[in-house]
C-alpha positions in Angstrom: 0.3 -0.1 0.2 3.0 2.4 0.9 3.9 1.5 -2.9 0.5 3.0 -4.4 1.2 5.8 -2.2 4.7 6.6 -3.6 4.1 5.8 -7.4 0.6 8.5 -6.5 2.9 11.3 -5.1 5.3 10.8 -7.7 2.7 11.6 -10.0 1.3 14.1 -8.5 4.9 15.9 -8.2 4.8 15.1 -12.1 1.6 16.5 -12.9 2.2 19.3 -10.9 5.7 20.3 -12.7 3.4 20.3 -15.9 0.7 22.5 -14.9 -2.0 19.8 -14.2 -3.0 21.4 -10.8 -6.3 19.3 -11.1 -4.7 16.1 -11.7 -2.0 16.7 -9.0 -4.5 17.9 -6.2 -6.2 14.8 -6.8 -3.2 12.3 -6.8 -2.0 14.3 -3.6 -5.3 13.1 -1.9 -5.1 9.5 -2.9 -1.6 9.5 -1.4 -2.2 11.0 1.8 -5.3 8.9 2.0 -3.4 5.7 1.3 -0.6 6.5 3.6 -3.3 7.4 6.4 -4.5 3.9 5.7 -1.0 2.0 5.8 -0.2 3.9 9.0 -3.2 3.0 10.7 -2.9 -0.8 9.9 0.9 -0.5 10.7 0.0 0.9 14.1 -3.1 -2.0 14.7 -0.2 -4.9 13.7 2.3 -3.0 16.4 -0.5 -3.4 19.1 -1.4 -7.2 18.4 2.3 -8.0 18.3 3.1 -6.1 21.9 -0.1 -8.3 23.2 1.1 -11.3 22.1 4.5 -10.9 23.1 3.2 -10.0 26.6 0.8 -13.4 26.6 3.9 -15.7 25.8 5.7 -13.9 28.4 
Protein backbone atom coordinates (compact mmCIF):
# COMPACT_ATOMS: atom_id res chain seq x y z
CA UNK A 1 0.00 0.00 0.00
CA UNK A 2 2.90 2.34 0.69
CA UNK A 3 4.15 1.55 -2.81
CA UNK A 4 0.89 2.86 -4.28
CA UNK A 5 1.04 5.96 -2.09
CA UNK A 6 4.55 6.65 -3.38
CA UNK A 7 3.43 6.11 -6.99
CA UNK A 8 0.56 8.57 -6.59
CA UNK A 9 2.91 11.05 -4.91
CA UNK A 10 5.32 10.88 -7.86
CA UNK A 11 2.44 11.31 -10.32
CA UNK A 12 1.30 14.32 -8.31
CA UNK A 13 4.76 15.89 -8.44
CA UNK A 14 5.07 15.32 -12.20
CA UNK A 15 1.56 16.64 -12.88
CA UNK A 16 2.22 19.71 -10.76
CA UNK A 17 5.46 20.35 -12.65
CA UNK A 18 3.63 20.31 -15.98
CA UNK A 19 0.80 22.50 -14.70
CA UNK A 20 -2.02 20.00 -14.32
CA UNK A 21 -3.13 21.32 -10.94
CA UNK A 22 -6.38 19.32 -10.84
CA UNK A 23 -4.63 16.03 -11.47
CA UNK A 24 -1.88 16.98 -9.06
CA UNK A 25 -4.32 17.75 -6.25
CA UNK A 26 -6.31 14.56 -6.85
CA UNK A 27 -3.28 12.28 -6.82
CA UNK A 28 -1.84 14.05 -3.78
CA UNK A 29 -5.11 13.40 -1.95
CA UNK A 30 -5.07 9.73 -2.95
CA UNK A 31 -1.44 9.40 -1.80
CA UNK A 32 -2.29 11.04 1.54
CA UNK A 33 -5.27 8.73 2.11
CA UNK A 34 -3.30 5.59 1.23
CA UNK A 35 -0.46 6.63 3.53
CA UNK A 36 -2.94 7.25 6.34
CA UNK A 37 -4.52 3.83 5.87
CA UNK A 38 -1.09 2.15 5.83
CA UNK A 39 -0.14 4.00 9.02
CA UNK A 40 -3.32 2.89 10.81
CA UNK A 41 -2.80 -0.73 9.74
CA UNK A 42 0.82 -0.56 10.97
CA UNK A 43 -0.27 0.76 14.36
CA UNK A 44 -2.94 -1.93 14.72
CA UNK A 45 -0.43 -4.69 13.96
CA UNK A 46 2.11 -3.11 16.30
CA UNK A 47 -0.38 -3.16 19.19
CA UNK A 48 -1.39 -6.74 18.37
CA UNK A 49 2.27 -7.84 18.29
CA UNK A 50 2.97 -6.21 21.64
CA UNK A 51 -0.08 -7.86 23.18
CA UNK A 52 0.89 -11.25 21.77
CA UNK A 53 4.44 -10.84 23.07
CA UNK A 54 3.15 -10.19 26.59
CA UNK A 55 0.90 -13.26 26.40
CA UNK A 56 3.87 -15.49 25.53
CA UNK A 57 5.99 -14.21 28.42
